[in-house]
N, C-alpha and C positions, 0 to 999 in steps of 0.2 A: 261088290266083291269085298270080301273080308281083307282087312289090311294085312293080315298075317299069312295069307295064302301065297304060294309061289315066291317065297322068300328064301328057299334053299333048306336042305334037310337039317343041316347043323344048326342054323338059326331058328328053324321051327322047333327043334328039340329044346333048345336053350329057352326060348320064349314060352313054351309049354311049361317047363319046369319053374320058370320065374313067375309065370301067372299064378301057378298053384301055390308057390311060397308067399307071394305078395297077398294072395287072397287069405292065407292063414295069418300072416302077420298083421293084417288090417284088423282081423278079429281080436287079435291079442293086444294090439296097441292102436287105438282109435286115432284118427287124424287130430282130434282136439288135443290128445295128449302130446303128439308131435309138435303142435304149434306152441305149447308151453315150453317144450325143449328148444324151440327156434328162439324164444325170448331169451334163453340163458346161453345161447351159442356166442362165440367171439365174433367180432365184426368180420364182415366179408372182405377178403383180399382181392385185389382187382386183377382177374385172370386175363382179360383183354389187354390191359396196359402191359402186363408181363410179356406178352407176345408181340408187342408193338415196338420193342427196343430195336435200335439200328445195330443188330448183331444177329449171330446164328443162334436163334432161340430154340432150345431143346426142351420139350416136355418130356422129362424122364419118367418112365413107367415102372411102377412096382407091380410086378406080374409073377406070382408064384408058379402058375402052370397055364396050359392052354389046351384046347381040344385037339390041335394038330400036333403038338409036342409032348403032351403029358407033363410031368413035373419039369419045371424049368430050373427053379432054385430051392435047395433044401439043404440045411436049414434057412429060414426066411426071417430076417430081423428088419421089420419095416422101419423103426425109428433110425437105426444105424444106417441103413441104406438111404433114407431120406436126407440125413445130415451130411453124409459123404457126397451125395450127388448135388446138394446145394452148394457145398464147399468147392466142387469141381466145376461150377458154372451152369447148372440147370437154371432155366428160366422159370420153370413151374414143375409141379410133380403131378402125375396121374397115378391113381391107385385103384387097381381092380378090386371090386367088392362083391363080385358073384362067387358064391361058395362051391357049388357043385362041379362046374366045368373049369373054372379058373383058380379054385382054392383061395379066393380072396375073402376079404372081410371089411365091415365098416370099422372094426377095432383097428385094423392095420392103418386105415385112413386117419382115424383120430390120434393114434399114437405117433404116426409120422408127422402129422401136421403141428403137434405140440412142440416138436423139436426143431422146427424150421420157420423161416419167415416167408417162404415162397407161397404163392396161391396153389391150392390143391384141387385137381379135378377128379370127380367121382366117375369111374369107368364102370358101367354096368349097363344093363338092358332096361332102360326106363320107358314106361309106357302108361303110367298112372300118376296123377297129381299127388297122391299119397307118398310116392317114392321121392317126389321133389321136396316136400316137407321133411321126409326122412333124411334126405341128403343135407339140408341145412341144419337140422337138428343134430346131425353127426359131424358138423364143422366143415362140410365141403364148401368150396368157394365157387365152383362150376360143376356141370355134370354133362354127360354125353347123351346125345339124342340120335339115334340110328334111323335115318329116313326110311330105310327098307322095312322097318319093323312097325311103322307108324302110318296112320292115315293123315291126310292134309289137316283135318280138324284137330286130331290128337297133337300133331306137331305144333300148330299155332297155339293151342291152349297151354302146352307145357312150356313153350318159349315164353309165353306171356307170364305164367306163374313164376318161372325162373327170374324174369326181370322184375317182378313185384318184390321178389326177395333179394334183389341185388346181385343175382347170379346170372351172367351171361353164359348160356350153354354152348358147347361145341356140337355143331350139327354135322353128322357124318354121312357122306354120300360115296357111291361107288360107280355110278353111271351118269350119263348126261340127263336122263329123265329124272333121277333122284336129286340132281343138282337144280333142275328147274323147279321142282317142288320145294326145295329148301329155300330158294330165292323168293318163291311165292308166299312162303310162310313168314318171310322177313328175317331169315337167318343172318347173323352178323359175323360169326366165326364159323368158317366151313372147313371141315376135315376131309380130305380125299384119301379114303382107305385103298391102298393098293392090294389088299387081300380080297379076293372074291368070297363073299360068304356063302356062296353055294358050293364051291369046291375047295376052299381054303388056299387056293393057288395065289401066288403073289406076282403082280406084273407093275414094275416101277413105272412103266409107260403110262398107266392109269393117270398118275399125277399130271404128266405132260399133256395128255389129251383134254383133261378138264380145266386146267388152270386158265386157259384163255376165256372161259365161260364165267370165271368168278369175278364179279365186279371190283373195281379198285378200292371201294370204301369197305370191302369186307376183308377180314383177316383170313388168310389162307394157310391151312395146316396140311403137310403131307404126312401120311401115316403108313407104317408097315414096309418091311423091305429095305429099310435105310441102314447101311453098314459102313459107310466111309465118309471122311471129310469131303471128298470129291462129290459124293451123292448130294450132300447137303449144300455144297457150293453151287452146283449146277441147278438144283431145285430153287435155291434162293435167287439166282440169276433169272430163272423162269418166272418168279413172281411169288413164291412161297415166303410167308412171314415167319413160320415156325415149323417144328418137326416133332412128332410124337415117336418116341423110340423106346421100345420095351424089351423085346427078346434079345436083341444084340447086347444090351446092357446086362440083363439078368443072367445070360449065359456066360458072360465073361468072369474069369476068375476074380477080377477086381473091377467092379462096375464103374466106379470113380475114375479109374485110369482109363477105362475104355471111353467114357464120356469126355475126358480131357483130349484124347486122341482125335475124337470126332470134331471137337471144336478147334483144336490147334494141332495139326499133324506134326509128328516128330520131324526135326530137320534131318535131310538125307545125310547119311555118313555118321550120324550120331547114335 
């Protein structure tokens, strides 16, 4: 069975568009050229170490738009957002780079990373080794792999290439079966996405249902639907090491203030 079947209408549409775009970009920019770009890239920052602190570790996401909400933040100043979120206590940054559905770009990633010292995750739909080389050539320190979009062989190969380049990927799952496949492939950072990619609905319970299945020697990241300090406190107690938060921050008038409230809630009565 093809790895891309039965993965949900929205994911199918995104992957179809990304495959066409990657095919075009590979013709314009061969992998050989990307490898020269990797040689000139700055040293990789340790994404796993940033998520291993004894703290509430938030991966703050720069997300201009989404298929479920449309435009989330406009105007969108990636460097300024990155600097303010770093100053407010983010452990790492995630930057959407898919253009058609999320209005992201690799330029946003490069520009934000130049202004901060945090490791930066490339958030995209990655299925081709060319995209991993592209990620490193554009200064990414890690990248997302979505199990629902990949075969077991693709997942293992992309994990291996990421590690060759010093980039430990974030491997995203939504179900027990996907988590089994992530473990079989050797994932070391596992993200549980509470958003169902078939319906785009969000269930925070997904994180609680899957955390017991994630081994102690893996880093566990909860994603989507996280809106309060209490959410993060309970999930941390359940065993999660880090939390990827995008829309909640990007929809806030002041994303940096929203992050500070997630990390340290205001004292009652003040």
